N, C-alpha and C positions, 0 to 999 in steps of 0.2 A: 663582837668577838665571840667565837665558838671554840670550845676546847673539846678535843676528841682524844680518847685513850684506847689503845689496843689491849683489851682484856681477854685473855685466854684465846687469842687469835681472832677476835671480833672487834672491829672498830665501833665504839659507841660514843655518842655525844654526852659528855658528862657536865655540860655547862649548867643545866638547870636541875638535874637529878643526881648529881654526884658531888663529892667534895674531895679536896686534896689536903695533904699536910696538916693533920690534926683538925679535920672537919671544916676547912675554910672553903669559901665560895671559889671555884676554879678561876672564873674571869677576874675577880678582884685579886686573888693570890698572884696570878701571872702578870697582871698589870703592875702590881707593886714590886714583884721580885724578878722580873725579866730585865735585869740591869747587868751591865758588865763592868767589872773593876778594870782599872787601867792595865793594859797588856794582858788581859785575861781572854782566853779563847772560849770560855763557857760562862753563861749567865749564872747569876747567884742561885736561881731556883734549880739549876742543874749541876751544882757543885758536888753533889753526891752521886753515886752510881745507881740511885733509885729514887722514886717518888712514891709516896703513899697515896693511893686513890681509894676512896670509899664509894661504893656503888651498890645499890639494892641490898643493903645489909651485909655486904662482904667487904673485906679490906684486902686490897691488892698492893703489892710492892713491885713496881715495874721500872724498867730502865727508861731514862728520859727519851730515848729514841722512839718510844711508843706513845709519846705525847705529840699531838699536832694542834697548833693554834692557827685558826683561820679568821682573818678579818676581811670585812667587805667595805 
C-alpha cells in the first residue's frame, strides 16, 4: 500500500517520509481506520473534513479528497 497526499498542489508519496493524525505511520493508520460503520457513506478515517499530514517538518491540514491510497 502506498499513500499519496496532495500538498500545496503537488502529489507526494507520504508512505515512508510522512505521518498522519498525530504522527502515525500512514499505511498502518489507514489499514486500521479505513472501516465503515453500518449505513455510513464515509470511512472512519474520513469522518472529519480534514486530515493532518506531517511531511518534511511541516504540518498540513487537508481535505480527505486529497488523499489517495494505492494498492498493488
